[in-house]
N, C-alpha and C positions, 0 to 999 in steps of 0.2 A: 676620646677613645671610642671607636666604633664597636658596637655590640654585635656579636653574631646572632643570627635569628634562628629560633627554634619554634616549630609549629607543633601544636598538640590538637588532635581531632578526637572528640569524644564520640566515636562511631559505635561503641558498645552500648551506650545508653539510648542512642537514637539511630536506628538503621538508615534513616534518610540522609544522615551525614555521609555515609558510604556512597550513596547514589550521587550526592552532591560532589564528592571528591572524584568519582569516576567521570563525571561530566566536565568538571573544571580543574581537576587536580594538575594537569599538565600546564595549563595557562597560569595557575597560581605559582607553580614551581618556577616557571620561566620569568615571571614578573618579580617575585620576591627573592628567589635564589636562596632558600633557607639552608643553613648549615646542617640542621637535623630536623626530622619530622617523625612524630610518633602517633600511633593509634591505640586507643584503649581497648582492652579485652577483658575476659573473665579473670585472668591471672594478673593483669596490670590495670587496676581501676584508675579513674581520673585522679583521685586524691593522691595515690601513690606516685603517679607520673608527675603531677604538678609539684609535689613536695620534693621529689628528686631533682627536678629542674630548678626549683627555687634555691635549694641549698648549695648548688654548684656555682651560682652567682655569675655576675658580669655577662649578661646576655639580654636579648630581646625575646620575650615569650609571647606568642600569639595563640590564644585559646579559641578554637572554633567548636561550637556545640549549641545545644538547645539552651533556652533561658535558664533551665534548671542546672545545666552544666556550668553556666557562667556563675551562678550563685555558689555552687560547690567549689569552683576554682577560686573564687574570691574569698570564701571562708578559709580555704587551705592557705592561701597567700597571707591572710591576716594572722594566722597562727605563727608565722615566722617572725623573727625579731626585726626590729626597725633597721638595724645595721644590715641585715640580710636583704631586706626589701629595697634598701637604698642602692643596691648594685644592679637592680633590674629595671627594665622598661617593659610594661605589661600592656598587651592589647587584647581586648575582648570583642569577639565577633559572634553575637547570638543569632541563631537561625531558628525561628519557630516554624510551624508547619506551613503557614502561608508563604513565608519568605523562602523556605526550601522549595516549595512547588514552583514559585516564580523563578528562582535561580536556576533550577534544573531545566525549565522550559526556555530560558533565555540563552542567547549566544554568549561565549566567553568574553566578548568585548564589553558586555554590560557591567562586568566586574572591575573594569579599569579604574573608575573613581574610588572604589573601595580599596583596591590593592595599593593605590597611590598613597592612601592614608598610612598604611602600615610600612610602605617602602620609605616614605619621607621620615616617619618616626618622630614627629613632633610630640613632645611629652609635656605634661603639666602635673605638678604635685597636687594631689586631691585629698580632701578631707572626708572622713567617714564617721559614722555614728558608733561610738563605743558604749557598750551596755554591760553593766555589772549587776548581778542579782544573787540572792541567797536562795538556794533550792536543794538541800539545806546548806551545802557548802558554797563558798563564794566562787562564782564562775564569771568569765569575761567573754563576751562575743561581740562581733562587729556586724553592722547592717548598713546597707547602702540607701535604700528608699525609706523604709519605715518599719515600725514594730508595733503590734497591737497588744494591749493589756486588757484583760477582762476582769471585772469585779463580779463574782458569781453568787454573792450572798446579799439578800435583800436588807438585812439588818447590819451590814458592814459599814464602817466609817473609814474612808480613805483620805489621805492627805497628799496633795500634789504640790511639791515645792518647785518653783520656777525662778531661778536666780534669787534665791533666799526669800521669795514671797510665796506664801502658802495659800492654798485653796482647799476647802473641805468639800468632799463629795460623798454623799450617803447612798447606800443601796447598790443595786446592780447598774453597771454602766460599761461602756466600751471606750477605751482611751487609746488613741492612735498618736504615736510620736513620729512625726515625719521629718525627713531631712532633705535629701535630694528629690527633686520632682522628676528628673530624667532617669530613664533606665540605665543600667550599667552596660555601656556599649562604647566602643571606640569610634563608631561611625555616626551615630545620631547626636552625640554630645556636642553642645555649643560651648566652645571654650570660655566665652564671656560669662556664662552662668556658673562656672566653677570658681570664679574669682570673687564672687560676691561674699558679703559678710556671712559667716557660717552660723546659722541659728536653727534651733530645734523648734518645731511647731507642734503644739499640743492641742489635739482635737478631742472633743467629748461627744459621745452619743449615749443618751440615757435609755435604759430599758424599763418600760412600764407597761401596764396593761392597757389594751386598746379599748376605747369606748366605741359606741355605735358610729359616731361621726367620723372617727379616725379610721375605723374599719371600712366604711363606705369610701373614704378618700383613698385608702390603699387599693380597694377593688378597682376604682377608676384608673389608678396608675397602672395596674396590671393589664387592663384592656385598652390602654391608650399608648401612643408613641412617646409621650412626654414622661420619661422616667428619670429625669435629672434629680428630682427630690425624693427618690425612692429610699434613699439612705442618708438622712440628714445628719450632718456633723456641725458642731459649734466650735469655732476656734477659741480656746480658752486664753492662751497667751503664747508668746514666743520668748525664747531665752537661749543662753549658751549652756546652761546646766539645768537638768530636770531630774527630780527624784519623785517616785511614786511609792508611798508607804501605806500598806494596808494593816489591818489588825488580824494577825495570825495567817490563816490560810484562805483568804478571800480573793487572791490575785492569781491569775493564770496567764501564760504567754501563748500567743498564736504561733508557736514553733513546734513542728511535728516531733522533733527530737527531745523536747522538754515536756515531760508528762506531769511532773510534780508541780504543786502550787508553790508560789514564791511569797516571801514576806515583804520584800522591798526591791525596787529596781532603780538603779541610778544611771542616768544618761549624761554623756558629755561628748564633745567633738574631739576626735583624734586628728590633729592638724598635720597636713602634708604626709599622709600615711605611705603613699607609694606613687611612682611615676606612671601615669596612665597615658597611653598613646591616644591623641585626639587629633581631629582635622585642624589644619592651619586656618581653614575657614569652613563653614558648613557645606556639606555635600549637596549639590543641587540635584534633586530627584525629578525627572520628567513627569509632568502631570499626565494623567490618563486622558484619552481622547474625549471621554464623556465630560470631563471637567473643562476641557478646552473649548468645546463646541459653543457653549453659551456666550463665551467671551468674544466670539467671532461671528455673531449672527449677521447675515447680510443686511445692509441698509436698504431703504426703499429704492434707491437708484440702481443698486446692483440687482435686486430682485426683479425690477422691471425690465432689465436688459439681459436677463439670462438667455433669452431666445435669440439675441443678436450677437452672441459670442463669436460666431463664425465670421462676422464682418470686421472684427477688430484686427 
């Protein structure tokens, strides 16, 4: 069964999307031939549009917007039931400021590899990170890349369970539970990386007072180009189920919509949550001229005969 295609453009949240559409809209319509296309506005926000399109079912939905738009669309999608999600093929096309500027300045032909991904419509069932927490009632949310938990009290005792093995962490710390390494996009996703064993990676970064040597080391990092170790994390363990349990109100989540502290957070993997449109093979992106020049430096023979090119 071939799904009709519906395009959603979050032009209200990011005015640059409107400029992008004015530049490439006609070419996109000619290549994809969508059945319907929609623009967000003050009366029809992104969440309302996505929810309406999801619940009508049996279609291919392409969401074009900023990275923030993609996260909001993903959250709205995951609020629907699994049965509803199973009738959809979802494509995400994130455009940050840099990509918007590059796309607007380029010719419409530069988008052909991108449009071919959505036109072909190869899909793969993807796993996402499911998070349940008490704040104070039980809530369920879904995340693609990671979620950060902070312990805010120096005298707190926190227990981290990873596949039924527990670790005790005292005091203040930052705990990051990571899942997918790639950003949520139908264009840069490598299909092979989505079929690997789904595991949650637990990273810990302790917060403590800096002594003089650590402060000097930090100052050297600020004034140097080597900043890879500016924020050190330690991989605690990996597993398929993770639970972080604090004592009363010492845990907070790095989520803007969640202001209250939480008592415990449970993570697991929601398998084959929805059908994501992915490339049949990775898109080849032409390298910039600056990167190509060192690979083609003239040899000594060519350099010595540059003045004789007219005799060839």
